N, C-alpha and C positions, 0 to 999 in steps of 0.2 A: 429429515432428509440430510443428508450427508453428501457432499461432491466431489471428489478426488481431480485434481489435474493433472493433466499425463504430458508429456515432452519427450523426446528423447529417441525412440524408438527408431529401427533401424528402416524400417516401410514410410517413416515420418507422418502416419496417420493415426496415433490415439487416442486424442478428444479428451474428453472425461468419464468418470463413471460415478451411476449414481447410485448410494446404497440408501437400505431403511434401516433407520438408527431406533424404530419407535419402540421395541420389545428385544432390547442387545442382553437383557440377562437369561430370555426363555428363549429368542431364536438368534440369539446372535445379530451377525452384522450379514442379511444378503445383498446380493448385488440386483438393482433392480432393471437396469439399463447401461447399456456404453453407448455414447455417442460419439463420433467422429466425421460425421459427414463433411466434407469440404473443410476438414480441420488440418490441412497439409503443414506440416513445422510441429504438431501436436499444440498443446494450451498451455501456457504459461501461470496463467492466472485466474480465477472468474470470481463473480458477485453474483450472490445469489438475493432476489428483491424482487416481491410481489410475483410468485411464482414465475418466475424467468430466470435465467442463467445468461449471464452477462459473457460469454467466454472469449477470450484473447485467442486469434486465431494467425497463425505463421507470423507472429511480430509486429502487423500490417494493420490488424483493424479488430473489434469484438463483434461478434455473432450474436445476438439477442435468441435465448433457447424457449420455448415455453414448456415448463413441466407441472403443469396443471394435474396432466396424468404423469406421474416421475416413470410409471413404465413405458411411457411413447413419447421421449422428448420431439420437437421439431422445432426446425428455424422459422421463426416470425416476421426476424429482419437482420439487420448491421447498418455500422455503422465506420468509416473509413475517409481519413483526410487524401486531401488531391495533392498534394504538396508532394515536390520530387524528393526521394529517398526516403518515403516517411515510415516510421516506426512506433510502435506500442507498447509500455512495459506493463502497466497498470488501469485495471477502472474500478468505481466505486461509485453507486446508486445509494441517493438519501432522498425521498420527500421526491421525487420522481423528476429527479435531476440526475442524469450520469456526469460524472468528472472523471479525465483519462487524465494519464501522466504518458505524453508523448517525445521524450528527448528533445531533441531540439524545437518541434515545434510547442514545448512548451504545456501547459495546462487548458483542455478542452472543455467547454461546458456545454453539454446538449443537452434537450429537453424529451426525456420520453413519457411524459404527462404528469408533471406536476410544474413547468413553466409558462403556461397558458400560451406558447407557440405554435402550437400543432403540433404539438410531437409525442409519441407513443412508440411503448414496443416494437412496433409493426415499422413506425414511421419516425424515426430519430431526428432531432431538428438541431443543428448547432446554434446558439446563442450566443455563443463566449468564447474566448482565446486569449491566451496571456502567455509569450513566452520572454524568457530571460539568457543574455549574451551569451553564459555558462555551455547551456544545451545541456546540463544534466540533468534535466526533470524525468524523476525515477517514480515517483507516489505521490500521492494527492489522495486528501482528504477534503470532505465537503462540511463546513461546521457552522451554524446559525446560531450568534449567540445568545443572551439573556434580553438584549434590545431588537431582535430580530436583525441584523446584518448578518450580511454572508459573505464568509470568508472561505477562501481555498488553499489549507497549508500545504504546499508542493516541497516535495523532498527530494536532495539530491545524490546521486549516487555517483563518485568516482572516486577511481584512486591516481596517484601520481604514476606507480610503478606496477601497472597491471601484470607484467613479464617484466623478470629481473632479466640480465643478458644468456644466462644457460636455460630461457624457456622455459622457467617453474612458473606456473598461475600463484594467483593471490593466495588461493587456498592450500594449494599443496607445497609449497615455498616457504622461504622468512617470511616472516610476518612482518607485513607493512601497513602504512597506515593510509586510511581512508581520509577523501576531502567532499566538502560540500555541507550545508545546512539548510535550516527548515526555513522555506519562505512564507512569508502571510501576506496573501494577497486580498483584497476587499472589490466585492463586485456592487454594483451597484441595484437598484429593483430590477432594472432589466436585465440585468448578467452582462452590461457591457461596460465600457471604460474602468476596466480592472486597475488597481494599482496598488503596487507591492508600497505595504506600511512597516512591514516589520519584517524580522528576521529571530533565529535562534539558533546562535552560532558557535561554538565550542572551541577555543585554539586546540591542534595538533590533534583533530579528528575528525569523520563524515557520516552522516547520516545513512539507515537502511530503511526497514519499514517501521509504522508508530500506531498512535492510538489515540483518539480523544472521548473523553469521556466527562460529564460536569466540571465543563472548563478545565480540565488538567489534561495537558499533553505528555503522553509516554514515549519514549521514542528510541528505537535501539541504536545506539550513536558508534556501533561498531566498535574499535579499539580505544572509545572511552563509556562504555557502557552504557544502561539503562539509565536515560535522564527523566525527572518527572519534573514539569514544569505547568507554574500558573497561568492562565490564559485568558483571567477575566477581566470586565473591564476596557479600557483603552488600550490597544497595542499600537505602539509605536518604536520605532530603534530595534537596538540589539536586546532581546527579552535576556541574553545570559548577563549583561554587564548590570539587570538593571533588580536583580536579587529575588528573579522569580524563578530560581531553581530551588523546587522544594524537598528535593532528594535525590542521588544518584549513588549507583551501587554497580562497581565494577567489576565483573566476573575473572579475575585472574588467577586461575584454579591453577596449581604448581604441578596435577596430575593431569590437566588437559592434554589433549592432541598435539597441542603444541602452549609445552607449561608458560603458565604466569603470563598468557596472550592473548585478551581478551577478542573476543570479534563478535560480537551482539547483532544478534541478525534482527531480532525484534521481537515484540511485547505487547501485553494486552491483558488489562485489568478485567477479572473475572472472581464473581463470589467473596469480595472481600480481599485476594491476593492479587500480587502484579507477578504475569508469567513471563519469563524473558527465555526465550532461545538463542542459545552460543555457538555458534560453528564450531569451537573448540572443545566447551564444557558442558556441554549438552543443556537439560532445561531446567531452568531454576524457580521455586517458588518464593514471592519476595513481599512482605508484610511490611507495610508503611506504620510507623510509629511515632507516637508525638513524642519528644523527648523530655515533653516534661511528664510523661506517663511513662516512663522506662524506671 
C-alpha cells in the first residue's frame, strides 16, 4: 500500500489517495480509494501504522482512518489540542505511541494503544507534552535507545527572512539561511516530566526533516546539507561540538535550480544508501564509506 497526501485543491477538500503497489510490474499502481471526508484544508502529512492512517487535517488535528480494507477507508478516531490558535505539522507513530509536532504547543505524546493509559486508535489519550520557547517545533521522531530510554528528537523549522522586501518567498526568491536545530527530549516511563537533555545545532543552518535508524540520526539541514550523527550512549549538551558527526554532504550543485545553493529538504537510509531530497538539485543517492576502506 502507498498513500499520497494532498493539499491545495481549489475546493480545499482533497485528503489522500490509497494506491495498490503489490504488483507494479504487471498491474502498475491502481488507485484503490480516495478519502477526503472532513479533510477541509487538505492533508499535509500522514503516517501509516498498524492498518491505520494518521492524517493531518486542516493543519489543526490528526484523524485516524482505518484501512484494513484499503478500498473502504473510514474514520475511527481523531486527536486535537484545545489550546487557542493551535496548529499541527507532523505526526509519527511507534509502539502504539503517537508523537505530534505542534509548533508553539511543542511535542505532544498520545497513547493510541501502546502506553497503557487506555488509549487506542478509536480513543487517543494524551499522556505527555513538551514545549520550548522558540515555538519552531516542526517535526518529531520517537526513539527508544538500547537501554530502553524514551526520547523524542524534536526538529525546528524557521527562516529569519521568510520573505524579502520584494515579497518573494524563500523558495522562489534569493536563497536565505534557515535557523533551528534538533532538540533531544527525554521522557520518563510514564511519559511525564520531560526534560531537554541535548541538542544537535549546526552553526549557520537550520533543520527540516530527519530519520533515525540503528542509533544514527540522518538530518536534512537545509543550506547545511545532509548531516549524519552518532546518537548512541548517553546524550548531553551540543552533540555537534562533541565530535559525534559521522559524515556530512552538501549538495551545492552548480547546475541546480539555484546554483550552488543547498536546500536539503529531507533524508532517509534505505538499502545501504542514504537518499537525500534537495529543493534545488533534486534527489541524491549517497553511500557512506569508511575512510580507511577507500
